[in-house]
Legacy VTK file of the C-alpha trace (Angstrom):
# vtk DataFile Version 3.0
C-alpha trace
ASCII
DATASET POLYDATA
POINTS 156 float
0.003 0.033 -0.005
2.903 2.359 0.950
4.470 1.506 -2.393
1.300 2.409 -4.274
0.918 5.724 -2.514
4.629 6.588 -3.203
4.361 5.729 -6.772
1.111 7.777 -7.136
2.833 10.792 -5.433
5.902 10.466 -7.797
3.577 10.363 -10.799
1.518 13.397 -9.745
4.749 15.372 -8.864
6.377 14.618 -12.093
3.138 15.587 -13.973
3.174 18.982 -12.198
6.795 19.661 -13.009
6.400 18.643 -16.604
3.371 20.859 -16.963
5.752 23.835 -16.402
7.740 22.910 -19.540
7.385 25.428 -22.468
9.358 25.974 -25.717
11.398 28.629 -23.944
11.859 26.498 -20.837
12.255 22.841 -22.058
13.353 21.645 -18.592
10.314 23.139 -16.632
10.107 25.740 -13.934
13.174 27.116 -12.203
13.677 27.261 -8.393
12.755 31.034 -8.609
9.434 30.049 -10.311
8.636 27.546 -7.621
9.492 29.743 -4.718
7.971 32.855 -6.220
11.075 34.994 -6.964
9.793 38.074 -8.818
11.251 39.471 -12.005
13.446 42.085 -10.307
15.179 39.367 -8.140
15.588 37.133 -11.218
17.324 39.722 -13.295
19.608 40.626 -10.336
20.453 36.970 -9.751
20.972 36.359 -13.473
23.253 39.425 -13.781
25.593 38.293 -10.962
28.771 36.694 -12.249
31.883 35.591 -10.811
32.392 34.479 -7.162
30.443 35.454 -4.181
33.285 36.901 -2.134
36.020 39.488 -2.635
38.052 38.408 -5.593
41.325 39.927 -4.295
41.072 38.055 -1.014
40.199 34.885 -2.865
43.181 35.088 -5.117
45.377 36.215 -2.475
44.482 33.212 -0.284
45.093 30.786 -3.009
48.563 32.421 -3.704
49.590 32.749 -0.006
48.488 29.270 0.945
49.786 27.608 -2.281
52.438 25.572 -0.280
49.542 23.496 1.305
47.500 20.944 -0.640
44.049 22.232 -1.555
41.358 19.900 -0.201
38.225 21.893 -1.564
37.125 25.464 -2.279
33.654 27.060 -2.395
33.841 30.386 -4.183
30.171 31.145 -3.393
30.395 30.401 0.297
33.905 31.816 0.727
35.406 28.673 2.339
38.803 27.276 1.239
39.935 24.060 2.992
43.539 22.854 2.828
44.589 19.309 3.580
47.417 18.229 5.888
50.812 19.751 5.209
54.059 18.380 6.796
57.081 20.659 6.629
60.165 18.469 5.591
62.136 20.207 8.308
59.682 19.101 10.994
58.259 15.647 9.975
56.620 15.026 13.346
54.093 17.863 13.009
51.495 18.671 10.502
49.041 21.510 9.819
45.754 21.853 8.223
44.055 25.110 7.488
40.591 26.598 6.581
40.107 30.115 5.344
36.811 31.850 5.540
36.204 34.986 3.355
33.293 36.705 4.846
32.563 39.688 2.754
32.664 41.000 -0.752
34.715 44.063 0.328
38.464 44.072 0.883
38.588 44.502 4.549
40.509 42.992 7.507
37.436 41.676 9.157
36.300 39.896 5.969
39.024 37.195 6.518
39.375 34.493 9.155
41.960 31.769 9.111
41.864 28.703 11.334
44.882 26.285 11.625
44.794 22.866 13.091
48.014 21.159 14.269
48.830 17.543 15.086
52.050 16.171 16.407
53.294 12.451 16.320
53.590 10.800 19.622
56.085 8.106 20.644
53.750 5.408 19.261
53.454 7.160 15.853
49.976 8.210 16.262
48.883 11.850 15.395
47.439 13.763 18.309
46.017 17.286 18.307
48.310 20.154 19.515
47.879 23.733 20.210
48.518 26.314 17.417
50.108 29.627 18.423
47.462 32.377 17.974
50.077 34.416 16.150
50.245 31.743 13.362
46.565 32.407 12.275
47.145 36.186 12.680
50.342 36.011 10.478
48.632 34.084 7.793
45.623 36.530 7.708
48.160 39.438 7.464
50.064 37.771 4.679
46.805 37.176 2.818
45.638 40.712 3.381
48.929 42.209 2.165
48.835 40.220 -0.936
45.136 41.175 -1.596
46.074 44.822 -1.196
48.857 44.338 -3.767
46.559 42.660 -6.213
44.080 45.426 -5.753
46.634 48.138 -6.437
47.927 46.246 -9.511
44.302 46.103 -10.839
43.784 49.810 -10.274
46.920 50.910 -12.240
LINES 1 157
156 0 1 2 3 4 5 6 7 8 9 10 11 12 13 14 15 16 17 18 19 20 21 22 23 24 25 26 27 28 29 30 31 32 33 34 35 36 37 38 39 40 41 42 43 44 45 46 47 48 49 50 51 52 53 54 55 56 57 58 59 60 61 62 63 64 65 66 67 68 69 70 71 72 73 74 75 76 77 78 79 80 81 82 83 84 85 86 87 88 89 90 91 92 93 94 95 96 97 98 99 100 101 102 103 104 105 106 107 108 109 110 111 112 113 114 115 116 117 118 119 120 121 122 123 124 125 126 127 128 129 130 131 132 133 134 135 136 137 138 139 140 141 142 143 144 145 146 147 148 149 150 151 152 153 154 155
């Protein structure tokens, strides 16, 4: 009985979605149509191009943190995750970082860097360790400096 109800619901839902198909929209209604986004919002959303955060901070982060392996990046959400990095000079400690770009403007408070550190214990297992607060601040300052340089290069 549940299977019949589920199949009926799926059939009705697909019929409703397909009824929204037209020659100019062969794949049916958009999310904006379904949730009632008006024309002004549609044109504003359609005209937005590029990434959802400050481009100079984004590029500066990728350039500054290029020594670490990139795990993933979300240009719309402004989050860049870096995978574990081990400095060859200190093989018993490793670092991981996440950079949050919080604004579309080039501002110091539009950037937040978090760093995670692990050290290898006597048994060879990785255990969490404290990161000096200055490490995160130094990375933020390096990214901001690079972003300002990129901004000045772009202006000239």
